[in-house]
N, C-alpha and C positions, 0 to 999 in steps of 0.2 A: 975504782979508782975516782979522787975525788974529780970533780966535772970545775971548772973556772964557771965564772959569768957569765964570761962569753958565749961560753955552751949550751949553757941553766934559759938564756933566752930564749932558746925555741921552744924548748920545754912551755915555758910563763907563758907564752902566748900562743901554746894549743892548746890549755889549760883558758883558759881567756876565751877564744874560738870553741871549746867544745862548752861553758856553759855560754855562750851567744845560742849557739844551735840548740845549747839542749831546750832555753827560756824559750825560743822561741816553734821548736816542737810544741813546749806543753803549753802557752799561755793567747799562738797563733792557729796550734793545733787546738785547742775548745772553741774558738769564734769558724774555724775554718768546718767545724763540727756542727756547730746551730746548723748556718752558710748551705749544710747536705741534708738537713733532719726537716730546712722549715717547709718541703712542700708535704711531707706527714701530718701540718698539722694546719688547724681548721682556718682560716682567713683571720676570727678575730684574736687568734693565738698571736700570731705572726708579728704583730707589731711588738710586743712583750722578748719576742724573742729577743731582736734589731734589738726591744729597749737593751735587753743582759748583756747585751757584746756590747751597746755604742759608743761607755768612754774606755773601752778601750781596744778593741780593734781594730786602730790605726797604729795605734802604739806598740803593740804587738809587734808586730812588723817592722818598728828598730829596731828588736834582736836580731836581725836575717842579715838589714843592710851591717851591723856592724861583724858579723860575724866569714859575709864572704867579705868584707871589708879589711881583716882581718889577713883571710887567702891571700890577698892577691896581694897588700901593701909587705905582708910577710916573710907568705910563701910560693913567692911568684913563677914560681919551678910546677909549682906542684899545683898555684892555680890554672898558668895558661894546660895542663896534661887530662884535668878533671873539667875541668868547663869548655877545654875543645873538645870532646868525649859526648858530655851532654849540650849540647850548646843544644837541640834541640825545644827538650821538654825542663830546660829553664824559660826561655824561651817559650811557652806554651803553660808554663806556670806563672811569666811574667803574666799573658795575656790572658787569664782564668786573676788576679791577682785586681789587673784594671779594672775586667768584669761589675767582679768584687765590689772596688771602688766607687763608680759610676755609679753603679746597682743603688750602694745602701745611701746614696745622694740625693738620685732622683724623684728613687722609689718613695718617699714622703712627701715631696711636691706635686709632683703626680699626680693628672686624674684618676677619680673610683677605675675610670674604666682603662688604665694603663696602670698601673700599679702591679697586676697578675704579670704582665710581664719584667715591670721593674724586682718582683721577688722572683722568677725565676727564674734574669741574670744573674741577680745571685749566688741564689745554688746550684746551676751551674756556672758562676767562676767555681762559689766551693768542691767546688767535686773536679774542675778539671785539676786546680792545684791544689789539691788534698794527691789525685793520682798520679800527675808530675813528680810530685813529690816520694813517693812510693816507691816507683822509677824510676829515678834518678838513687837512694836508697840501694834498692834489692842492684841496678848494674852494680855502687860504687862498690858493694858487698865482694863482687862476685873480680873485683880488679878490672872494670869496666873492656873486662871480655866481651867483644863481638863475634856471638856462635846463638846458639837454635835454645839451647843452655841456660842462656842471659835471655835473655827478651822473654823467655817463658820466668824462671825465679822471676823478672822484676814485673815480669808482669802479680804475677799475686800478690808481689808486697803491697803494689800500687792499690790493691783489691785491703788486702791489710788494715793494711797503716788506716786507705783510708775509713775501715772501721775505726780503727784508733781515733782515728779525731772521735766522731759520732759518737765514743763511745767517753770522751771527755767531755762532747758537747752535750750529751743528755744526760752525766753526772753535773756538772755546771747549772740548769737548767732543769735540774730534780733542787738547787740549793737557791736556785735563785727566784724558783717562780711558786706560785699559785695553787691550787683545786688541779684542774684538768689534764690542764698543762704538766704540772708537775706527774702526776701519775699517765700520762702519755711519753713521760720523757725518759719513768723505769723501763717503759716496755721497749721505749727505741736504747733504752740501755741496755735488757737482756739482751737483745740480736747482736748489737752488737760488742757486747763479749766476746764470745764461744769463737769471731773470729777475725778477733780482738790475739787469743790466748793464742788460735790457728799458726796467727803468723811472725808473734814471737812462736813459738817452740820453730816455726821452720828454719828462721832464722839460726835459733842457735841451734838446730839443731845439723846447720845447711857450710855457715859457716870456720865451723872445728875442722870442715874438708877441701877449706881453699888451698889449704898451702899446708905439709908439714910443717912448718914454725911454729902457725897458727894451734891446731888440731897436737902438738906435744904440752905448748900450751895450758892447756887444758886438763888433758887426758896421762901425765906426768907428772910423776911421787917429786912433793908434795901439793902441789899445786891441785891433782883435780877432789884433793883431801881438804884445803882450805878455803876451795870457789861455792864447795855446796853448797853456805849459804846463802850462792847469789842467786841459783834455779828458786831453790827452796825458799827463799824471802817472799822470791815472783810468786809461785804455786801458792804460797800461803794470800795473799795479794789475790789474788784473785777469785779463792774464796772468803774472804772478807767479802767484798764485789757483791758473787753469787747472795752470799749468805745477807746483805744487806738491802739486793734490792725486792729479797723473796717478804720480807717483816716493813718493810716499808709504805708496800701503801697498809697493811694494814693500821705501822702507826697518825698516817695525814689522814683519816674515814676520824681520830679519834683527834684531829686536831691537836698530834702529837710530830711538832718537828723534829726532834734530838735523830743525832746517828744522818738526816741529812747528807752533812757534807763528807760520809764518812769516802761515798764512791769514787765522789770526786780526787778527793785527798790521796786515795789506795790505786786508782787509775796512775794523777802526776806516782807515785812509787814506785810504779810497774815500769812506768817510761824512763823515770831514774831507774831504775836496775838494768831495762835493757842496754838505756844508752850507755851504760857502766862496760857493761857484759863488752860493748860490741869495742866500748874505749882500752877495755882492757887486752882485745883481742889483737885492732891492727897495730898499736901503740910499738913500737917511734917507727912504721912508718902513715906517712898520706895518701902515695898508692900503692892494693897488697905486693907487697915483699917488689913494693919498683926503687918507692924514693920517701926513704926519711929524712927526720924535718929537719936533720939538723944539712944534706943534699939541699932542702927544697931550700929556708930558709934567704934570708935579707941577709947583709954584712951585719956584721955586728952593732953598728956605727950608724947604721940606719935604725936597727932593732930598737938599738937606747932610746931615739925619737920618739917615732913611735910609744915608747912603753912609757913614756915623761903623758904625752899626754893621752894615754889609754887610761892612766895613773885621775886625768880628772872628767872622763870620760864616765868613765865603768860605773863612776860612783857618782853617779850624776843620772842615767839610764839607775840605776837600779833603785836609785833613790825617789823617780818620781815612782818608777812602778809601784814600786810600797804605796805611797803617796795614794797615788792613784785608787788604785785597789781599796785600799781606810776610807776611802772618802766615799766610791762609791760601793760601800757594803751595803749586805740588805740585797732583799727584795727587791728585782724590778717591775717597775711601771710602763706603762705605754707609754713611749713618742710623744711630746710634745712641742713641739713652736710655733707655741701664742709670746 
């Protein structure tokens, strides 16, 4: 049955919200990963690591604000249920993001004897934010179920998502740095790769069992055949990253940068495919088997006004993001404020 424009509005805004959250996970994910890797680097390498994310990290968080803003204004019923259940981890995440922001600005101006403390604060803020987001993801997948199994699952996904962010951060550094730091980033990526794979595998196995509806969407004909390319492509990308990480050190030793960007963009592909699979499983529900996007949506009149604003704001954010990444492309150099 054909849907009217008013019925399409919640679908449009769910798509925009999904785009915002995916962009946040990928873009802020790599700079959270760089922050978590900071403690593993030598002191002289830390400025270069911070410089690699310096022009981007603050703007990356714009996508989180956009996604949560759409949830609040376009789907207020779901916003109340989701944020009510996730109030504590959301508060902890915000504490982590605040610590990151303060540490980023203060570490550059701090005296030498205080710089290590601010580096540790940046690391702690990144770790807290990443683990909180992973906890929320695991808890959300199980339908905000307050049970021991949900808490255990959320804890496992918290660790795996943090590893995924470390994979993004390490592969970003492979692309943006040189020398010993670049080689260290290869080793960091190799360690994070298989924990990330474990997380993707666990989510892929558990999600269909959350409800019979999701199970049928994946394992009944013809869907079970049509959806095979998603796990196949994901497995292929993991293989591509692993193969690339084994070959890159030899190329770097020869002064050859060919393929340095392959692990990063392959990791992005994994996150995109995982996000698509999860979105497919959950749609059309915002809270698993409880609240659909149409039940949660604001009045059509309100959504039309918000849509007019989104048509201005979203292209501006995308345009600025593309522009900033183009301007600051190339290898990172140490931060200076001269």
